[in-house]
Biopython code that builds the backbone (N, CA, C, O; Angstrom):
import numpy as np
from Bio.PDB.StructureBuilder import StructureBuilder

atoms = [
    (1, "MET", "N", (-40.027, -33.952, 56.960)),
    (1, "MET", "CA", (-39.110, -33.971, 55.857)),
    (1, "MET", "C", (-39.461, -35.032, 54.832)),
    (1, "MET", "O", (-39.080, -34.912, 53.668)),
    (2, "THR", "N", (-40.144, -36.015, 55.219)),
    (2, "THR", "CA", (-40.488, -37.067, 54.278)),
    (2, "THR", "C", (-41.547, -36.597, 53.296)),
    (2, "THR", "O", (-41.676, -37.181, 52.220)),
    (3, "GLY", "N", (-42.292, -35.587, 53.619)),
    (3, "GLY", "CA", (-43.340, -35.098, 52.737)),
    (3, "GLY", "C", (-42.804, -34.274, 51.572)),
    (3, "GLY", "O", (-43.507, -34.120, 50.573)),
    (4, "THR", "N", (-41.589, -33.741, 51.660)),
    (4, "THR", "CA", (-41.056, -32.921, 50.576)),
    (4, "THR", "C", (-40.667, -33.753, 49.369)),
    (4, "THR", "O", (-40.719, -33.249, 48.247)),
    (5, "ASP", "N", (-40.280, -35.007, 49.556)),
    (5, "ASP", "CA", (-39.913, -35.857, 48.428)),
    (5, "ASP", "C", (-41.122, -36.202, 47.574)),
    (5, "ASP", "O", (-40.988, -36.346, 46.359)),
    (6, "THR", "N", (-42.248, -36.331, 48.148)),
    (6, "THR", "CA", (-43.437, -36.702, 47.386)),
    (6, "THR", "C", (-44.065, -35.497, 46.716)),
    (6, "THR", "O", (-44.861, -35.674, 45.793)),
    (7, "ALA", "N", (-43.750, -34.282, 47.133)),
    (7, "ALA", "CA", (-44.340, -33.085, 46.556)),
    (7, "ALA", "C", (-43.670, -32.681, 45.245)),
    (7, "ALA", "O", (-44.251, -31.907, 44.484)),
    (8, "ARG", "N", (-42.479, -33.176, 44.959)),
    (8, "ARG", "CA", (-41.777, -32.834, 43.726)),
    (8, "ARG", "C", (-42.405, -33.560, 42.534)),
    (8, "ARG", "O", (-42.761, -34.733, 42.647)),
    (9, "PRO", "N", (-42.543, -32.886, 41.406)),
    (9, "PRO", "CA", (-43.051, -33.592, 40.225)),
    (9, "PRO", "C", (-41.959, -34.486, 39.648)),
    (9, "PRO", "O", (-40.773, -34.163, 39.711)),
    (10, "ARG", "N", (-42.366, -35.574, 39.106)),
    (10, "ARG", "CA", (-41.411, -36.530, 38.555)),
    (10, "ARG", "C", (-41.238, -36.246, 37.066)),
    (10, "ARG", "O", (-42.147, -36.505, 36.277)),
    (11, "LEU", "N", (-40.066, -35.708, 36.673)),
    (11, "LEU", "CA", (-39.767, -35.367, 35.287)),
    (11, "LEU", "C", (-38.947, -36.441, 34.594)),
    (11, "LEU", "O", (-38.918, -36.487, 33.365)),
    (12, "LEU", "N", (-38.294, -37.288, 35.331)),
    (12, "LEU", "CA", (-37.408, -38.268, 34.724)),
    (12, "LEU", "C", (-38.110, -39.240, 33.787)),
    (12, "LEU", "O", (-37.529, -39.557, 32.750)),
    (13, "PRO", "N", (-39.292, -39.732, 34.060)),
    (13, "PRO", "CA", (-39.923, -40.629, 33.098)),
    (13, "PRO", "C", (-40.283, -39.919, 31.788)),
    (13, "PRO", "O", (-40.370, -40.587, 30.757)),
    (14, "ALA", "N", (-40.493, -38.623, 31.780)),
    (14, "ALA", "CA", (-40.864, -37.895, 30.566)),
    (14, "ALA", "C", (-39.642, -37.549, 29.718)),
    (14, "ALA", "O", (-39.791, -37.323, 28.517)),
    (15, "LEU", "N", (-38.456, -37.502, 30.289)),
    (15, "LEU", "CA", (-37.260, -37.096, 29.550)),
    (15, "LEU", "C", (-36.915, -38.016, 28.388)),
    (15, "LEU", "O", (-36.604, -37.494, 27.317)),
    (16, "PRO", "N", (-36.942, -39.324, 28.505)),
    (16, "PRO", "CA", (-36.628, -40.154, 27.336)),
    (16, "PRO", "C", (-37.603, -39.925, 26.186)),
    (16, "PRO", "O", (-37.199, -39.942, 25.024)),
    (17, "GLY", "N", (-38.855, -39.714, 26.489)),
    (17, "GLY", "CA", (-39.839, -39.447, 25.451)),
    (17, "GLY", "C", (-39.580, -38.120, 24.759)),
    (17, "GLY", "O", (-39.711, -38.024, 23.539)),
    (18, "LEU", "N", (-39.216, -37.098, 25.517)),
    (18, "LEU", "CA", (-38.909, -35.790, 24.933)),
    (18, "LEU", "C", (-37.631, -35.846, 24.110)),
    (18, "LEU", "O", (-37.552, -35.227, 23.049)),
    (19, "ALA", "N", (-36.632, -36.579, 24.585)),
    (19, "ALA", "CA", (-35.380, -36.705, 23.844)),
    (19, "ALA", "C", (-35.612, -37.426, 22.527)),
    (19, "ALA", "O", (-35.033, -37.061, 21.504)),
    (20, "CYS", "N", (-36.454, -38.444, 22.549)),
    (20, "CYS", "CA", (-36.761, -39.183, 21.321)),
    (20, "CYS", "C", (-37.523, -38.297, 20.344)),
    (20, "CYS", "O", (-37.247, -38.315, 19.145)),
    (21, "LEU", "N", (-38.473, -37.529, 20.847)),
    (21, "LEU", "CA", (-39.231, -36.608, 20.000)),
    (21, "LEU", "C", (-38.317, -35.546, 19.399)),
    (21, "LEU", "O", (-38.427, -35.225, 18.216)),
    (22, "PHE", "N", (-37.417, -35.002, 20.213)),
    (22, "PHE", "CA", (-36.475, -34.003, 19.727)),
    (22, "PHE", "C", (-35.555, -34.591, 18.663)),
    (22, "PHE", "O", (-35.273, -33.936, 17.660)),
    (23, "ALA", "N", (-35.086, -35.816, 18.871)),
    (23, "ALA", "CA", (-34.209, -36.469, 17.899)),
    (23, "ALA", "C", (-34.949, -36.720, 16.590)),
    (23, "ALA", "O", (-34.372, -36.561, 15.514)),
    (24, "ALA", "N", (-36.201, -37.104, 16.667)),
    (24, "ALA", "CA", (-36.983, -37.353, 15.456)),
    (24, "ALA", "C", (-37.217, -36.052, 14.685)),
    (24, "ALA", "O", (-37.113, -36.031, 13.459)),
    (25, "LEU", "N", (-37.529, -34.982, 15.390)),
    (25, "LEU", "CA", (-37.730, -33.690, 14.731)),
    (25, "LEU", "C", (-36.435, -33.180, 14.105)),
    (25, "LEU", "O", (-36.456, -32.601, 13.019)),
    (26, "SER", "N", (-35.319, -33.392, 14.780)),
    (26, "SER", "CA", (-34.027, -32.972, 14.232)),
    (26, "SER", "C", (-33.696, -33.760, 12.974)),
    (26, "SER", "O", (-33.211, -33.197, 11.993)),
    (27, "ALA", "N", (-33.955, -35.055, 13.000)),
    (27, "ALA", "CA", (-33.678, -35.893, 11.826)),
    (27, "ALA", "C", (-34.546, -35.471, 10.648)),
    (27, "ALA", "O", (-34.077, -35.432, 9.510)),
    (28, "MET", "N", (-35.805, -35.156, 10.917)),
    (28, "MET", "CA", (-36.690, -34.709, 9.832)),
    (28, "MET", "C", (-36.204, -33.390, 9.246)),
    (28, "MET", "O", (-36.252, -33.197, 8.032)),
    (29, "ALA", "N", (-35.740, -32.491, 10.091)),
    (29, "ALA", "CA", (-35.253, -31.199, 9.604)),
    (29, "ALA", "C", (-33.995, -31.378, 8.757)),
    (29, "ALA", "O", (-33.830, -30.714, 7.734)),
    (30, "LEU", "N", (-33.111, -32.276, 9.186)),
    (30, "LEU", "CA", (-31.894, -32.504, 8.416)),
    (30, "LEU", "C", (-32.186, -33.184, 7.079)),
    (30, "LEU", "O", (-31.600, -32.821, 6.060)),
    (31, "LEU", "N", (-33.072, -34.150, 7.078)),
    (31, "LEU", "CA", (-33.372, -34.884, 5.857)),
    (31, "LEU", "C", (-34.205, -34.069, 4.872)),
    (31, "LEU", "O", (-34.187, -34.342, 3.671)),
    (32, "SER", "N", (-34.924, -33.087, 5.362)),
    (32, "SER", "CA", (-35.721, -32.272, 4.440)),
    (32, "SER", "C", (-34.824, -31.436, 3.533)),
    (32, "SER", "O", (-35.250, -31.047, 2.445)),
    (33, "GLY", "N", (-33.610, -31.154, 3.949)),
    (33, "GLY", "CA", (-32.668, -30.414, 3.119)),
    (33, "GLY", "C", (-31.953, -31.280, 2.104)),
    (33, "GLY", "O", (-31.187, -30.760, 1.293)),
    (34, "CYS", "N", (-32.177, -32.581, 2.122)),
    (34, "CYS", "CA", (-31.488, -33.499, 1.227)),
    (34, "CYS", "C", (-32.334, -33.880, 0.026)),
    (34, "CYS", "O", (-32.176, -34.971, -0.522)),
    (35, "SER", "N", (-33.208, -33.016, -0.381)),
    (35, "SER", "CA", (-34.020, -33.328, -1.550)),
    (35, "SER", "C", (-33.172, -33.166, -2.805)),
    (35, "SER", "O", (-32.007, -32.774, -2.725)),
    (36, "SER", "N", (-33.740, -33.459, -3.936)),
    (36, "SER", "CA", (-32.979, -33.390, -5.181)),
    (36, "SER", "C", (-32.591, -31.947, -5.491)),
    (36, "SER", "O", (-33.311, -31.019, -5.123)),
    (37, "PRO", "N", (-31.463, -31.753, -6.162)),
    (37, "PRO", "CA", (-31.036, -30.389, -6.492)),
    (37, "PRO", "C", (-31.977, -29.773, -7.529)),
    (37, "PRO", "O", (-32.626, -30.497, -8.284)),
    (38, "PRO", "N", (-32.051, -28.461, -7.568)),
    (38, "PRO", "CA", (-32.951, -27.823, -8.529)),
    (38, "PRO", "C", (-32.491, -28.076, -9.956)),
    (38, "PRO", "O", (-31.296, -28.159, -10.238)),
    (39, "SER", "N", (-33.439, -28.192, -10.823)),
    (39, "SER", "CA", (-33.132, -28.406, -12.231)),
    (39, "SER", "C", (-32.993, -27.047, -12.899)),
    (39, "SER", "O", (-33.967, -26.305, -13.025)),
    (40, "TYR", "N", (-31.769, -26.724, -13.330)),
    (40, "TYR", "CA", (-31.540, -25.416, -13.922)),
    (40, "TYR", "C", (-32.019, -25.352, -15.369)),
    (40, "TYR", "O", (-32.025, -24.283, -15.978)),
    (41, "ARG", "N", (-32.413, -26.479, -15.908)),
    (41, "ARG", "CA", (-32.897, -26.473, -17.285)),
    (41, "ARG", "C", (-34.283, -25.864, -17.392)),
    (41, "ARG", "O", (-34.725, -25.512, -18.486)),
    (42, "GLU", "N", (-34.967, -25.738, -16.273)),
    (42, "GLU", "CA", (-36.280, -25.124, -16.327)),
    (42, "GLU", "C", (-36.191, -23.598, -16.370)),
    (42, "GLU", "O", (-37.199, -22.921, -16.573)),
    (43, "TRP", "N", (-35.000, -23.065, -16.181)),
    (43, "TRP", "CA", (-34.794, -21.626, -16.239)),
    (43, "TRP", "C", (-34.374, -21.229, -17.645)),
    (43, "TRP", "O", (-33.560, -21.905, -18.275)),
    (44, "THR", "N", (-34.928, -20.143, -18.124)),
    (44, "THR", "CA", (-34.525, -19.626, -19.431)),
    (44, "THR", "C", (-33.985, -18.219, -19.243)),
    (44, "THR", "O", (-34.423, -17.486, -18.356)),
    (45, "ALA", "N", (-33.047, -17.857, -20.071)),
    (45, "ALA", "CA", (-32.420, -16.536, -19.961)),
    (45, "ALA", "C", (-33.337, -15.478, -20.551)),
    (45, "ALA", "O", (-33.973, -15.690, -21.582)),
    (46, "SER", "N", (-33.393, -14.357, -19.892)),
    (46, "SER", "CA", (-34.168, -13.242, -20.424)),
    (46, "SER", "C", (-33.300, -12.463, -21.410)),
    (46, "SER", "O", (-32.080, -12.629, -21.416)),
    (47, "PRO", "N", (-33.904, -11.623, -22.237)),
    (47, "PRO", "CA", (-33.125, -10.900, -23.247)),
    (47, "PRO", "C", (-32.077, -9.945, -22.669)),
    (47, "PRO", "O", (-31.115, -9.604, -23.357)),
    (48, "ASP", "N", (-32.247, -9.508, -21.415)),
    (48, "ASP", "CA", (-31.300, -8.548, -20.848)),
    (48, "ASP", "C", (-30.174, -9.212, -20.062)),
    (48, "ASP", "O", (-29.460, -8.522, -19.334)),
    (49, "VAL", "N", (-29.989, -10.533, -20.185)),
    (49, "VAL", "CA", (-28.921, -11.230, -19.462)),
    (49, "VAL", "C", (-27.534, -10.718, -19.847)),
    (49, "VAL", "O", (-26.717, -10.508, -18.950)),
    (50, "PRO", "N", (-27.215, -10.501, -21.143)),
    (50, "PRO", "CA", (-25.880, -9.968, -21.445)),
    (50, "PRO", "C", (-25.627, -8.605, -20.802)),
    (50, "PRO", "O", (-24.507, -8.317, -20.378)),
    (51, "THR", "N", (-26.654, -7.771, -20.729)),
    (51, "THR", "CA", (-26.498, -6.462, -20.098)),
    (51, "THR", "C", (-26.221, -6.615, -18.608)),
    (51, "THR", "O", (-25.382, -5.904, -18.054)),
    (52, "VAL", "N", (-26.922, -7.539, -17.959)),
    (52, "VAL", "CA", (-26.709, -7.768, -16.527)),
    (52, "VAL", "C", (-25.301, -8.292, -16.292)),
    (52, "VAL", "O", (-24.618, -7.840, -15.372)),
    (53, "ALA", "N", (-24.856, -9.245, -17.116)),
    (53, "ALA", "CA", (-23.497, -9.785, -16.967)),
    (53, "ALA", "C", (-22.465, -8.680, -17.182)),
    (53, "ALA", "O", (-21.479, -8.603, -16.449)),
    (54, "PHE", "N", (-22.683, -7.832, -18.175)),
    (54, "PHE", "CA", (-21.761, -6.723, -18.444)),
    (54, "PHE", "C", (-21.696, -5.791, -17.237)),
    (54, "PHE", "O", (-20.611, -5.392, -16.815)),
    (55, "ASP", "N", (-22.860, -5.445, -16.680)),
    (55, "ASP", "CA", (-22.893, -4.549, -15.521)),
    (55, "ASP", "C", (-22.234, -5.183, -14.300)),
    (55, "ASP", "O", (-21.513, -4.510, -13.565)),
    (56, "GLU", "N", (-22.479, -6.479, -14.080)),
    (56, "GLU", "CA", (-21.858, -7.150, -12.940)),
    (56, "GLU", "C", (-20.342, -7.199, -13.083)),
    (56, "GLU", "O", (-19.615, -6.976, -12.115)),
    (57, "CYS", "N", (-19.868, -7.490, -14.290)),
    (57, "CYS", "CA", (-18.422, -7.540, -14.502)),
    (57, "CYS", "C", (-17.800, -6.150, -14.371)),
    (57, "CYS", "O", (-16.707, -6.006, -13.824)),
    (58, "THR", "N", (-18.495, -5.133, -14.871)),
    (58, "THR", "CA", (-17.986, -3.764, -14.722)),
    (58, "THR", "C", (-17.843, -3.401, -13.248)),
    (58, "THR", "O", (-16.833, -2.825, -12.842)),
    (59, "GLU", "N", (-18.849, -3.736, -12.452)),
    (59, "GLU", "CA", (-18.796, -3.436, -11.023)),
    (59, "GLU", "C", (-17.679, -4.228, -10.335)),
    (59, "GLU", "O", (-16.958, -3.693, -9.492)),
    (60, "GLN", "N", (-17.545, -5.500, -10.699)),
    (60, "GLN", "CA", (-16.505, -6.338, -10.095)),
    (60, "GLN", "C", (-15.112, -5.809, -10.444)),
    (60, "GLN", "O", (-14.235, -5.755, -9.581)),
    (61, "VAL", "N", (-14.907, -5.419, -11.698)),
    (61, "VAL", "CA", (-13.602, -4.901, -12.114)),
    (61, "VAL", "C", (-13.341, -3.548, -11.460)),
    (61, "VAL", "O", (-12.207, -3.256, -11.079)),
    (62, "ASP", "N", (-14.380, -2.717, -11.325)),
    (62, "ASP", "CA", (-14.216, -1.435, -10.629)),
    (62, "ASP", "C", (-13.745, -1.652, -9.198)),
    (62, "ASP", "O", (-12.855, -0.948, -8.720)),
    (63, "ASN", "N", (-14.338, -2.625, -8.515)),
    (63, "ASN", "CA", (-13.928, -2.916, -7.141)),
    (63, "ASN", "C", (-12.487, -3.398, -7.089)),
    (63, "ASN", "O", (-11.732, -2.989, -6.207)),
    (64, "THR", "N", (-12.094, -4.259, -8.016)),
    (64, "THR", "CA", (-10.719, -4.756, -8.049)),
    (64, "THR", "C", (-9.743, -3.612, -8.313)),
    (64, "THR", "O", (-8.702, -3.518, -7.662)),
    (65, "MET", "N", (-10.075, -2.755, -9.254)),
    (65, "MET", "CA", (-9.199, -1.610, -9.568)),
    (65, "MET", "C", (-9.076, -0.685, -8.359)),
    (65, "MET", "O", (-7.988, -0.192, -8.059)),
    (66, "ARG", "N", (-10.180, -0.450, -7.674)),
    (66, "ARG", "CA", (-10.165, 0.429, -6.504)),
    (66, "ARG", "C", (-9.305, -0.177, -5.401)),
    (66, "ARG", "O", (-8.529, 0.532, -4.760)),
    (67, "LEU", "N", (-9.439, -1.500, -5.171)),
    (67, "LEU", "CA", (-8.655, -2.149, -4.120)),
    (67, "LEU", "C", (-7.163, -2.116, -4.416)),
    (67, "LEU", "O", (-6.354, -2.042, -3.491)),
    (68, "ARG", "N", (-6.791, -2.169, -5.672)),
    (68, "ARG", "CA", (-5.369, -2.132, -6.049)),
    (68, "ARG", "C", (-4.827, -0.712, -6.150)),
    (68, "ARG", "O", (-3.629, -0.524, -6.361)),
    (69, "GLY", "N", (-5.682, 0.278, -6.005)),
    (69, "GLY", "CA", (-5.236, 1.665, -6.067)),
    (69, "GLY", "C", (-5.078, 2.183, -7.489)),
    (69, "GLY", "O", (-4.442, 3.215, -7.702)),
    (70, "TYR", "N", (-5.649, 1.480, -8.465)),
    (70, "TYR", "CA", (-5.568, 1.910, -9.863)),
    (70, "TYR", "C", (-6.737, 2.844, -10.174)),
    (70, "TYR", "O", (-7.758, 2.813, -9.488)),
    (71, "PRO", "N", (-6.588, 3.675, -11.211)),
    (71, "PRO", "CA", (-7.733, 4.495, -11.619)),
    (71, "PRO", "C", (-8.836, 3.597, -12.196)),
    (71, "PRO", "O", (-8.556, 2.569, -12.813)),
    (72, "LEU", "N", (-10.095, 4.006, -11.984)),
    (72, "LEU", "CA", (-11.208, 3.176, -12.448)),
    (72, "LEU", "C", (-11.284, 3.114, -13.969)),
    (72, "LEU", "O", (-11.587, 2.059, -14.528)),
    (73, "ARG", "N", (-11.020, 4.208, -14.634)),
    (73, "ARG", "CA", (-11.054, 4.254, -16.100)),
    (73, "ARG", "C", (-9.694, 4.745, -16.606)),
    (73, "ARG", "O", (-9.543, 5.923, -16.931)),
    (74, "PRO", "N", (-8.701, 3.846, -16.674)),
    (74, "PRO", "CA", (-7.358, 4.273, -17.068)),
    (74, "PRO", "C", (-7.280, 4.629, -18.551)),
    (74, "PRO", "O", (-8.088, 4.170, -19.358)),
    (75, "LEU", "N", (-6.310, 5.441, -18.885)),
    (75, "LEU", "CA", (-6.083, 5.801, -20.287)),
    (75, "LEU", "C", (-5.527, 4.604, -21.052)),
    (75, "LEU", "O", (-4.842, 3.767, -20.465)),
    (76, "PRO", "N", (-5.808, 4.506, -22.349)),
    (76, "PRO", "CA", (-5.365, 3.342, -23.125)),
    (76, "PRO", "C", (-3.855, 3.140, -23.165)),
    (76, "PRO", "O", (-3.400, 2.014, -23.365)),
    (77, "GLU", "N", (-3.074, 4.184, -22.983)),
    (77, "GLU", "CA", (-1.620, 4.017, -23.066)),
    (77, "GLU", "C", (-0.990, 3.574, -21.752)),
    (77, "GLU", "O", (0.227, 3.401, -21.689)),
    (78, "THR", "N", (-1.782, 3.385, -20.703)),
    (78, "THR", "CA", (-1.236, 2.950, -19.408)),
    (78, "THR", "C", (-1.331, 1.438, -19.260)),
    (78, "THR", "O", (-2.179, 0.808, -19.891)),
    (79, "PRO", "N", (-0.461, 0.841, -18.424)),
    (79, "PRO", "CA", (-0.530, -0.612, -18.205)),
    (79, "PRO", "C", (-1.822, -1.044, -17.502)),
    (79, "PRO", "O", (-2.274, -2.179, -17.662)),
    (80, "GLN", "N", (-2.408, -0.135, -16.727)),
    (80, "GLN", "CA", (-3.649, -0.468, -16.023)),
    (80, "GLN", "C", (-4.808, -0.705, -16.994)),
    (80, "GLN", "O", (-5.745, -1.437, -16.675)),
    (81, "PHE", "N", (-4.747, -0.091, -18.170)),
    (81, "PHE", "CA", (-5.793, -0.288, -19.171)),
    (81, "PHE", "C", (-5.814, -1.750, -19.628)),
    (81, "PHE", "O", (-6.883, -2.352, -19.734)),
    (82, "GLY", "N", (-4.658, -2.308, -19.894)),
    (82, "GLY", "CA", (-4.574, -3.713, -20.283)),
    (82, "GLY", "C", (-5.011, -4.643, -19.163)),
    (82, "GLY", "O", (-5.664, -5.658, -19.404)),
    (83, "TYR", "N", (-4.645, -4.286, -17.932)),
    (83, "TYR", "CA", (-5.038, -5.089, -16.783)),
    (83, "TYR", "C", (-6.553, -5.099, -16.636)),
    (83, "TYR", "O", (-7.159, -6.149, -16.422)),
    (84, "ARG", "N", (-7.159, -3.918, -16.751)),
    (84, "ARG", "CA", (-8.619, -3.820, -16.636)),
    (84, "ARG", "C", (-9.299, -4.629, -17.740)),
    (84, "ARG", "O", (-10.295, -5.313, -17.501)),
    (85, "LYS", "N", (-8.748, -4.540, -18.946)),
    (85, "LYS", "CA", (-9.329, -5.264, -20.072)),
    (85, "LYS", "C", (-9.268, -6.772, -19.839)),
    (85, "LYS", "O", (-10.234, -7.482, -20.120)),
    (86, "GLU", "N", (-8.136, -7.267, -19.327)),
    (86, "GLU", "CA", (-7.992, -8.695, -19.058)),
    (86, "GLU", "C", (-8.908, -9.151, -17.926)),
    (86, "GLU", "O", (-9.506, -10.224, -18.001)),
    (87, "MET", "N", (-9.016, -8.342, -16.885)),
    (87, "MET", "CA", (-9.902, -8.688, -15.768)),
    (87, "MET", "C", (-11.355, -8.755, -16.225)),
    (87, "MET", "O", (-12.103, -9.638, -15.805)),
    (88, "PHE", "N", (-11.752, -7.821, -17.085)),
    (88, "PHE", "CA", (-13.114, -7.811, -17.593)),
    (88, "PHE", "C", (-13.371, -9.040, -18.477)),
    (88, "PHE", "O", (-14.425, -9.669, -18.377)),
    (89, "ALA", "N", (-12.406, -9.375, -19.339)),
    (89, "ALA", "CA", (-12.550, -10.539, -20.214)),
    (89, "ALA", "C", (-12.645, -11.823, -19.388)),
    (89, "ALA", "O", (-13.427, -12.713, -19.721)),
    (90, "LEU", "N", (-11.864, -11.927, -18.325)),
    (90, "LEU", "CA", (-11.911, -13.098, -17.461)),
    (90, "LEU", "C", (-13.279, -13.234, -16.800)),
    (90, "LEU", "O", (-13.829, -14.333, -16.727)),
    (91, "CYS", "N", (-13.825, -12.126, -16.322)),
    (91, "CYS", "CA", (-15.140, -12.142, -15.688)),
    (91, "CYS", "C", (-16.215, -12.580, -16.680)),
    (91, "CYS", "O", (-17.076, -13.393, -16.343)),
    (92, "MET", "N", (-16.170, -12.050, -17.895)),
    (92, "MET", "CA", (-17.190, -12.409, -18.890)),
    (92, "MET", "C", (-17.046, -13.883, -19.298)),
    (92, "MET", "O", (-18.050, -14.559, -19.524)),
    (93, "ARG", "N", (-15.810, -14.383, -19.393)),
    (93, "ARG", "CA", (-15.627, -15.805, -19.714)),
    (93, "ARG", "C", (-16.181, -16.690, -18.623)),
    (93, "ARG", "O", (-16.748, -17.744, -18.912)),
    (94, "ARG", "N", (-16.029, -16.280, -17.354)),
    (94, "ARG", "CA", (-16.580, -17.042, -16.247)),
    (94, "ARG", "C", (-18.100, -17.113, -16.328)),
    (94, "ARG", "O", (-18.704, -18.089, -15.884)),
    (95, "LYS", "N", (-18.704, -16.100, -16.884)),
    (95, "LYS", "CA", (-20.161, -16.071, -17.021)),
    (95, "LYS", "C", (-20.627, -16.765, -18.293)),
    (95, "LYS", "O", (-21.828, -16.816, -18.559)),
    (96, "GLY", "N", (-19.710, -17.293, -19.078)),
    (96, "GLY", "CA", (-20.081, -18.073, -20.241)),
    (96, "GLY", "C", (-20.096, -17.337, -21.560)),
    (96, "GLY", "O", (-20.633, -17.850, -22.542)),
    (97, "TYR", "N", (-19.523, -16.150, -21.611)),
    (97, "TYR", "CA", (-19.499, -15.368, -22.846)),
    (97, "TYR", "C", (-18.120, -15.456, -23.492)),
    (97, "TYR", "O", (-17.113, -15.637, -22.807)),
    (98, "THR", "N", (-18.084, -15.327, -24.810)),
    (98, "THR", "CA", (-16.821, -15.329, -25.530)),
    (98, "THR", "C", (-16.645, -13.973, -26.198)),
    (98, "THR", "O", (-17.615, -13.246, -26.415)),
    (99, "ALA", "N", (-15.413, -13.642, -26.520)),
    (99, "ALA", "CA", (-15.136, -12.364, -27.179)),
    (99, "ALA", "C", (-15.692, -12.379, -28.590)),
    (99, "ALA", "O", (-15.671, -13.400, -29.277)),
    (100, "GLU", "N", (-16.176, -11.254, -28.997)),
    (100, "GLU", "CA", (-16.749, -11.158, -30.354)),
    (100, "GLU", "C", (-15.682, -10.911, -31.381)),
    (100, "GLU", "O", (-15.982, -10.803, -32.570)),
]
sb = StructureBuilder()
sb.init_structure("model")
sb.init_model(0)
sb.init_chain("A")
sb.init_seg("    ")
for serial, (resi, resn, name, xyz) in enumerate(atoms, 1):
    if name == "N":
        sb.init_residue(resn, " ", resi, " ")
    sb.init_atom(name, np.array(xyz, "f"), 0.0, 1.0, " ", f" {name:<3s}", serial, name[0])
structure = sb.get_structure()
């Protein structure tokens, strides 16, 4: 029975070294995400940006109208027409556009 204790590999001395290595790798991974934020001034708008914003707002308003059970394209004399118009204007203002 005394021979079985010596046949086992000794892992305990290696554990502190592995834990330290793991901690160092974790710290590097966390700190790599803390770089400076991207500079948005290097981006320029393409000529089709207003069209994209219009399409995105149309889709967003369509989804809102559908969720509320309103018709997607209400007639001008209905209250839903004014609601859709206001929702669309709010979306475009959020994207930085003003009414013409």
